[in-house]
C-alpha positions as CSV (number, residue, x, y, z in Angstrom):
1,X,4.7,11.4,31.2
2,X,4.8,8.1,29.7
3,X,1.8,6.3,28.0
4,X,2.2,2.9,26.6
5,X,0.0,2.6,23.6
6,X,0.2,-1.1,23.1
7,X,-0.2,-4.0,25.4
8,X,-2.0,-7.3,26.2
9,X,-3.3,-9.0,28.8
10,X,-3.6,-12.7,29.1
11,X,-1.7,-16.3,28.6
12,X,-0.1,-17.2,25.4
13,X,1.5,-20.6,25.3
14,X,2.4,-20.0,21.6
15,X,5.0,-17.5,22.6
16,X,5.4,-19.1,26.1
17,X,4.4,-15.5,27.7
18,X,1.9,-14.2,30.2
19,X,1.1,-10.9,31.6
20,X,-2.1,-10.4,34.4
21,X,-2.8,-6.9,35.4
22,X,-1.0,-6.8,38.7
23,X,2.2,-7.7,36.9
24,X,1.4,-4.8,34.4
25,X,1.1,-2.4,37.3
26,X,4.3,-3.5,38.7
27,X,6.4,-2.8,35.1
28,X,4.4,0.3,34.8
29,X,5.6,1.4,38.0
30,X,9.2,0.5,37.5
31,X,9.7,2.3,34.5
32,X,7.3,5.4,35.5
33,X,4.8,4.4,32.6
34,X,1.5,6.6,33.8
35,X,-1.3,4.7,31.6
36,X,-1.3,1.7,29.1
37,X,-3.5,1.4,26.4
38,X,-4.7,-2.3,26.5
39,X,-6.2,-4.8,24.4
40,X,-6.8,-8.3,25.1
41,X,-8.9,-11.4,23.8
42,X,-11.2,-12.2,25.5
43,X,-12.4,-8.4,25.9
44,X,-13.3,-9.4,29.2
45,X,-9.6,-9.1,30.2
46,X,-9.6,-5.5,29.3
47,X,-12.7,-4.7,31.1
48,X,-11.8,-6.3,34.3
49,X,-8.4,-4.2,34.2
50,X,-10.2,-0.8,33.3
51,X,-12.9,-1.3,36.1
52,X,-10.0,-2.2,38.8
53,X,-7.7,0.5,37.4
54,X,-9.6,3.1,35.8
55,X,-6.8,5.6,36.3
56,X,-4.1,3.1,34.5
57,X,-5.6,1.2,32.1
58,X,-7.0,2.5,28.8
59,X,-9.3,0.2,27.1
60,X,-9.4,-0.7,23.2
61,X,-11.8,-3.0,22.5
62,X,-10.8,-5.8,20.1
63,X,-12.8,-6.6,17.3
64,X,-13.1,-9.4,14.1
65,X,-14.7,-7.5,11.4
66,X,-16.3,-10.9,10.0
67,X,-18.2,-11.4,13.2
68,X,-21.8,-10.1,12.8
69,X,-21.8,-8.4,16.4
70,X,-18.8,-6.5,15.9
71,X,-20.7,-3.2,15.7
72,X,-22.8,-3.9,18.5
73,X,-20.1,-4.9,20.9
74,X,-18.0,-1.3,19.7
75,X,-21.4,0.6,20.7
76,X,-21.5,-1.1,24.1
77,X,-17.5,-0.9,24.5
78,X,-17.5,2.7,23.9
79,X,-21.1,3.8,25.7
80,X,-20.7,1.5,28.9
81,X,-17.3,0.3,29.4
82,X,-15.7,3.5,28.5
83,X,-13.3,2.0,26.0
84,X,-11.1,4.5,24.0
85,X,-10.4,2.9,20.9
86,X,-10.4,-0.2,18.9
87,X,-7.9,-2.6,17.7
88,X,-8.0,-4.7,14.5
89,X,-5.8,-7.6,13.5
90,X,-5.9,-8.2,9.6
91,X,-3.1,-11.1,9.9
92,X,-4.9,-13.1,12.6
93,X,-8.5,-12.6,11.0
94,X,-7.8,-12.7,7.5
95,X,-9.0,-9.4,6.0
96,X,-7.6,-6.7,4.3
97,X,-8.0,-3.2,6.0
98,X,-9.1,-1.6,3.0
99,X,-12.0,-4.1,2.4
100,X,-15.7,-2.9,2.9
101,X,-15.9,-5.3,5.7
102,X,-13.9,-3.0,8.0
103,X,-16.4,0.2,6.9
104,X,-19.2,-0.8,9.5
105,X,-16.4,-0.5,12.0
106,X,-14.9,2.7,10.6
107,X,-17.8,4.4,10.2
108,X,-18.5,4.1,14.3
109,X,-14.8,5.2,15.1
110,X,-16.0,8.3,12.9
111,X,-19.1,8.9,14.8
112,X,-17.1,8.4,18.1
113,X,-14.3,9.9,17.1
114,X,-12.2,7.3,18.6
115,X,-8.9,6.0,16.9
116,X,-8.3,2.5,15.6
117,X,-4.9,0.6,15.7
118,X,-4.6,-2.2,13.6
119,X,-1.3,-4.8,13.5
120,X,0.9,-3.8,10.9
121,X,4.0,-5.5,9.0
122,X,2.9,-9.1,8.4
123,X,1.8,-10.5,4.7
124,X,-0.7,-11.0,3.2
125,X,-2.8,-9.2,5.4
126,X,-1.2,-6.2,7.0
127,X,1.3,-4.6,5.0
128,X,1.5,-0.9,5.1
129,X,0.1,0.1,1.7
130,X,-3.7,-1.3,2.3
131,X,-4.0,1.2,4.8
132,X,-3.5,4.4,2.4
133,X,-6.5,3.0,0.9
134,X,-8.8,3.1,4.4
135,X,-7.2,6.1,5.4
136,X,-8.5,8.0,2.2
137,X,-11.9,6.8,2.7
138,X,-12.3,7.5,6.4
139,X,-10.2,10.6,6.2
140,X,-11.9,11.8,10.1
141,X,-10.8,8.5,11.9
142,X,-7.1,8.3,13.3
143,X,-5.7,5.0,12.5
144,X,-2.9,3.7,14.5
145,X,0.0,1.6,12.6
146,X,1.0,-0.9,15.3
147,X,4.3,-2.2,15.0
148,X,4.9,0.4,12.2
149,X,5.8,-2.0,9.6
150,X,7.1,-4.9,12.0
151,X,10.7,-6.4,11.3
152,X,11.0,-5.8,7.8
153,X,12.9,-2.9,6.2
154,X,10.6,-2.8,3.0
155,X,7.3,-2.7,5.6
156,X,9.0,-0.3,7.9
157,X,9.9,2.1,4.9
158,X,6.1,1.5,3.7
159,X,4.3,2.3,7.2
160,X,6.6,5.9,7.0
161,X,5.6,6.3,3.3
162,X,2.1,6.0,3.9
163,X,1.5,8.0,6.9
164,X,3.8,10.6,4.8
165,X,0.8,10.6,2.3
166,X,-2.1,10.4,5.1
167,X,-2.5,13.3,7.9
168,X,-4.9,10.6,9.6
169,X,-2.2,7.8,10.2
170,X,-0.1,7.4,13.3
171,X,3.0,5.3,13.4
172,X,3.4,3.0,16.6
173,X,7.1,1.8,17.8
174,X,6.9,-1.8,19.5
175,X,8.2,-4.7,17.9
176,X,9.9,-2.3,14.9
177,X,13.8,-2.9,15.6
178,X,15.6,-0.3,14.1
179,X,15.8,2.9,16.5
180,X,16.9,5.1,13.3
181,X,13.5,4.7,11.9
182,X,11.9,6.4,15.0
183,X,13.7,9.3,14.0
184,X,13.0,9.3,10.4
185,X,9.5,8.9,11.2
186,X,9.4,11.9,13.5
187,X,11.4,14.2,10.9
188,X,9.3,12.7,7.9
189,X,5.9,12.0,9.1
190,X,5.7,14.7,12.0
191,X,6.7,14.5,15.5
192,X,3.0,15.0,16.7
193,X,2.4,11.5,14.7
194,X,4.6,8.9,16.4
195,X,3.5,6.9,19.7
196,X,5.6,4.9,22.1
197,X,4.3,1.4,22.5
198,X,5.9,-1.7,24.4
199,X,3.7,-4.5,22.8
200,X,4.1,-6.3,26.6
201,X,4.3,-9.2,27.3
202,X,5.4,-9.9,23.8
203,X,7.9,-7.1,24.2
204,X,9.0,-4.8,27.8
205,X,9.0,-1.4,28.0
206,X,12.9,-2.2,29.5
207,X,14.2,-2.1,25.8
208,X,11.1,-0.4,24.3
209,X,11.4,2.7,26.0
210,X,15.4,2.6,25.8
211,X,15.1,2.0,21.9
212,X,13.0,5.5,21.5
213,X,15.6,7.1,24.0
214,X,18.5,6.3,21.5
215,X,16.7,7.4,18.4
216,X,18.2,11.0,18.8
217,X,15.0,12.7,19.6
218,X,15.1,16.2,20.9
219,X,13.7,16.7,24.7
220,X,10.6,17.9,23.2
221,X,10.2,15.4,20.6
222,X,11.0,12.9,23.5
223,X,8.2,14.0,25.2
224,X,5.6,13.9,22.6
225,X,6.5,10.2,21.2
226,X,6.7,8.7,24.8
227,X,3.4,10.0,26.0
228,X,2.0,13.6,24.9
229,X,1.1,12.1,21.3
230,X,-1.0,9.3,23.0
231,X,-2.2,12.0,25.8
232,X,-3.5,14.2,22.9
233,X,-4.9,11.7,20.9
234,X,-6.7,9.8,23.2
235,X,-8.2,12.6,24.9
236,X,-6.7,11.5,28.4
């Protein structure tokens, strides 16, 4: 079973990429991906995909903690839309993960027992070390570090270091170029706290799955990272 823990729908002119839900489903079928976690702006794109393909698409609500209606939107997404988690992007929305501005959202995440995925790996807003403070403040909320530090070796090592210290931090593999760091994360952080992701349409399962497969994991570890860990975390 493969679960893609990090995907997007929409049109992204800056990156010259786009993806609609039907194209996503074709990619999923080709690469034997059973379910994909989707977060998009506007959030209505995710909602439409979840409503049309509830067996394939898992919705996360994308929230900007600066917006006054973020908590109300979260309540609606969980109680009415059946979304399974939260996405926040400190770099785009200019906040530090451990600032009090995130706390109302984190409190709701704790209430509903849903994970929060953060973009991780770009200065000045989304560096790994701030997530330790957040994880310590909300030990009952599972925090996913999207890209596990991204492309900078110092930030990748920092993500592994922080996750090792915090049992409620998970590492997600998309956009992180070093297959060897996936194995290091499994051995250092734990085989049940590493999640496969592709970052579609910015990344692609054709090489993101292969990256995990070439990391040198055991068959059991590979099954956990590619899907079983996400299945357990998202209660699906």
